[in-house]
C-alpha positions in Angstrom: -11.1 -76.1 48.4 -10.9 -73.0 45.8 -8.6 -70.6 47.5 -9.0 -68.1 44.8 -12.7 -68.1 45.2 -12.2 -67.9 49.1 -10.2 -64.7 48.7 -12.7 -63.0 46.1 -15.4 -63.8 48.9 -13.6 -62.3 51.3 -12.9 -59.0 49.2 -16.8 -58.9 48.2 -17.4 -58.9 52.0 -14.9 -56.2 52.9 -16.0 -54.2 49.8 -19.6 -54.4 51.0 -18.8 -53.2 54.5 -16.8 -50.3 53.3 -19.7 -49.3 50.9 -22.4 -49.5 53.6 -20.5 -47.2 55.9 -19.5 -44.6 53.0 -22.7 -44.5 51.0 -25.6 -42.3 52.0 -29.2 -42.4 51.0 -32.1 -40.3 52.2 -34.1 -41.4 54.9 -37.9 -40.6 55.2 -38.4 -37.0 55.9 -36.1 -34.1 55.4 -32.3 -34.0 55.8 -29.9 -31.3 55.5 -26.7 -31.9 53.8 -23.7 -30.1 52.2 -22.2 -31.3 48.8 -18.6 -31.0 48.8 -15.5 -30.8 46.7 -14.4 -33.9 45.6 -10.8 -34.5 46.8 -9.7 -36.7 43.7 -11.2 -34.0 41.4 -11.4 -30.8 43.0 -12.5 -29.2 39.6 -15.8 -31.2 39.6 -17.3 -32.9 42.7 -19.8 -35.1 40.7 -18.7 -38.6 39.5 -20.6 -40.2 36.7 -20.8 -44.0 36.7 -22.6 -46.6 34.4 -24.1 -49.7 35.9 -25.9 -53.0 34.7 -29.0 -53.6 36.9 -31.0 -56.8 37.2 -28.3 -59.2 36.0 -28.7 -61.8 39.0 -28.8 -60.4 42.4 -26.0 -58.0 41.9 -25.0 -54.8 40.2 -22.1 -54.5 38.2 -19.9 -51.4 37.2 -20.0 -51.1 33.5 -16.4 -50.8 32.0 -17.6 -48.3 29.7 -17.6 -45.9 32.9 -13.7 -45.6 32.3 -14.0 -46.0 28.3 -13.2 -49.7 28.4 -15.0 -52.2 26.2 -18.0 -53.8 27.8 -19.4 -57.3 26.5 -22.9 -56.4 27.7 -22.8 -53.2 25.7 -21.4 -55.0 22.7 -24.3 -57.8 23.0 -27.0 -55.2 23.5 -25.6 -53.2 20.6 -25.7 -56.3 18.3 -29.4 -57.0 19.4 -30.5 -53.5 18.7 -28.9 -53.8 15.1 -30.5 -57.2 14.4 -33.7 -55.5 12.7 -36.0 -57.3 14.9 -38.5 -55.3 17.4 -37.9 -57.7 20.3 -34.4 -57.7 20.1 -34.1 -54.0 20.0 -36.3 -53.6 23.0 -34.3 -56.1 24.9 -31.1 -54.4 23.8 -32.2 -51.2 25.2 -33.0 -52.6 28.5 -29.6 -54.1 28.7 -27.9 -50.7 28.2 -26.2 -49.5 31.3 -28.0 -47.0 33.6 -26.4 -43.6 34.8 -25.8 -42.9 38.3 -24.2 -40.1 39.8 -22.1 -39.9 43.2 -21.3 -36.8 44.9 -19.3 -36.2 48.4 -21.7 -35.1 51.1 -21.7 -34.1 54.6 -24.8 -34.9 56.7 -25.8 -32.3 59.2 -25.8 -33.6 62.6 -23.6 -36.5 61.6 -20.7 -34.4 60.8 -18.6 -36.8 63.3 -19.1 -39.7 60.8 -17.2 -38.1 58.1 -17.9 -37.7 54.3 -20.1 -39.9 52.7 -21.2 -40.4 48.9 -24.8 -39.6 47.7 -25.9 -41.7 44.6 -28.7 -40.1 42.6 -30.1 -40.1 39.2 -30.3 -37.7 36.2 -33.3 -35.7 37.3 -31.7 -34.6 40.4 -28.3 -34.4 38.8 -29.7 -31.9 36.6 -31.6 -30.0 39.3 -28.5 -29.7 41.2 -26.6 -28.5 38.3 -29.3 -25.7 37.5 -28.9 -24.3 40.8 -25.1 -24.0 40.5 -25.6 -22.4 37.2 -27.7 -19.6 38.5 -25.8 -16.7 39.4 -28.3 -16.4 42.5 -26.8 -19.6 44.2 -23.2 -20.2 42.4 -21.0 -22.8 43.9 -23.0 -24.3 46.6 -20.0 -26.5 47.3 -17.7 -23.8 48.1 -16.2 -24.7 51.7 -16.3 -21.1 52.9 -19.4 -19.6 51.1 -21.5 -22.6 49.9 -25.0 -23.8 50.6 -26.7 -26.6 52.4 -29.0 -28.4 50.7 -32.4 -29.9 52.1 -33.2 -33.6 50.8 -36.8 -34.7 51.1 -37.6 -38.3 50.8 -41.3 -39.8 50.4 -41.5 -43.5 50.8 -43.0 -45.5 48.1 -46.2 -46.0 49.8 -46.6 -41.8 49.9 -45.1 -41.2 46.7 -47.2 -43.9 44.8 -44.4 -45.6 43.1 -41.7 -48.2 43.5 -38.6 -46.3 44.6 -40.2 -43.2 46.5 -39.4 -39.7 45.5 -36.4 -37.3 46.3 -36.9 -33.6 46.2 -34.1 -31.0 46.8 -34.2 -27.4 48.2 -31.2 -25.2 48.4 -31.0 -23.2 51.8 -31.0 -19.3 51.1 -28.1 -18.5 53.3 -24.2 -19.1 52.6 -22.3 -20.8 55.2 -19.0 -22.2 55.9 -18.9 -26.1 55.8 -17.7 -26.3 59.4 -16.1 -24.4 62.2 -14.5 -27.7 63.4 -10.6 -28.4 62.7 -11.2 -32.2 62.8 -14.3 -32.0 60.4 -12.6 -29.8 58.2 -9.5 -32.2 58.0 -12.0 -35.1 57.2 -13.6 -33.0 54.5 -10.6 -32.2 52.6 -8.0 -35.0 53.3 -10.1 -37.8 54.3 -12.4 -38.8 51.6 -12.2 -42.3 50.4 -11.7 -42.7 46.5 -14.9 -43.8 45.0 -13.2 -46.1 42.9 -12.4 -48.3 45.9 -16.2 -48.5 46.5 -16.9 -49.7 43.1 -14.2 -51.7 41.9 -13.6 -52.4 38.1 -14.7 -55.7 36.7 -12.7 -57.3 33.7 -14.2 -57.9 30.3 -13.7 -61.8 30.4 -15.4 -61.8 33.9 -18.3 -59.7 33.0 -18.7 -61.9 29.7 -19.0 -65.0 32.2 -21.7 -62.8 34.2 -23.5 -62.1 31.0 -23.5 -65.9 29.9 -24.9 -66.9 33.2 -27.7 -64.5 33.0 -28.6 -65.3 29.6 -28.8 -69.1 30.8 -30.2 -68.9 34.2 -30.4 -72.9 34.6 -26.6 -72.7 35.1 -25.7 -70.8 38.0 -22.3 -71.9 38.8 -20.6 -69.3 36.7 -22.5 -66.7 38.1 -21.8 -67.5 41.8 -18.1 -67.2 40.9 -18.0 -64.7 38.4 -17.5 -61.3 40.3 -16.8 -59.7 43.8 -18.8 -56.5 42.8 -21.6 -56.0 45.4 -25.2 -54.6 44.9 -25.4 -51.0 44.9 -27.2 -49.9 48.3 -29.0 -47.1 46.4 -32.3 -47.5 44.5 -31.9 -49.3 41.2 -34.0 -49.6 38.3 -36.4 -52.5 37.7 -34.7 -55.7 37.1 -34.7 -56.9 33.4 -36.3 -60.3 33.0 -33.3 -62.9 31.6 -34.2 -65.0 28.7 -33.4 -68.8 29.5 -32.5 -69.0 25.8 -31.6 -66.2 23.4 -33.9 -67.7 20.8 -36.6 -67.9 23.1 -36.4 -64.1 23.8 -36.1 -63.4 20.1 -36.1 -64.3 16.6 -33.1 -62.6 15.3 -31.0 -63.7 12.4 -27.9 -64.3 14.7 -30.1 -66.7 17.0 -32.6 -68.5 14.9 -30.3 -71.2 13.9 -29.0 -72.3 17.2 -30.8 -73.4 20.3 -27.8 -73.4 22.6 -27.2 -70.1 24.5 -23.4 -70.4 24.4 -23.6 -70.9 20.9 -25.9 -68.0 20.2 -23.7 -65.8 22.6 -20.7 -66.6 20.4 -22.6 -66.1 17.0 -23.8 -62.5 18.2 -20.2 -61.6 18.6 -18.9 -62.6 15.3 -18.2 -59.8 13.0 
């Protein structure tokens, strides 16, 4: 029995359970929330993270989130520079996608503590625009901030795959809470977001990439990573090529038929 694999699976289960408790996503209808100052970066409450979606059944935090080399990004860049249109399109699809997280308090569920709301660039821009507007100011201020009304339309009502989220800032300022226990949780009881999305090593992610490029071999993908799928909506999956050569006809791949050889060839200087 592989004890290292057992440990990885145990960590994965524990991480998944913790994430499901700490992550929040809107339910159908309207929900009132308060965006809070982030305990681990009090100057800025928003945490920008980059993810690879659609590589198997999981999502993977890109090491480029923390300025570290990412083999998927490197592979993507190689494809985009190949001079082949199909390669360029595949390379673009493989680029990591931005997702932003902010600590929030859900009204009516304050006793459940601080959660993290993950959203895309459009919502991010709207929130920043409100904060930049002198009529609203710092809506995260604990004493004189403002609540947000988040409305979520289900896919069948929104007419798309993921549904639609819209936000509205409440006109009146208010303290975040008048309960000491809740205030303690807001200011000192937040989870470090890094613990919910652990980093994945370069070599580990390289194995995930190789397994995804060659879906006929699933053993490596099964043991590759303990990172769980993000419970918030994700972009549509990118179809994995069974062979790099079958997906594109770049100079780097035309002379080889084995995916491992093609992978190594693309990473040569």
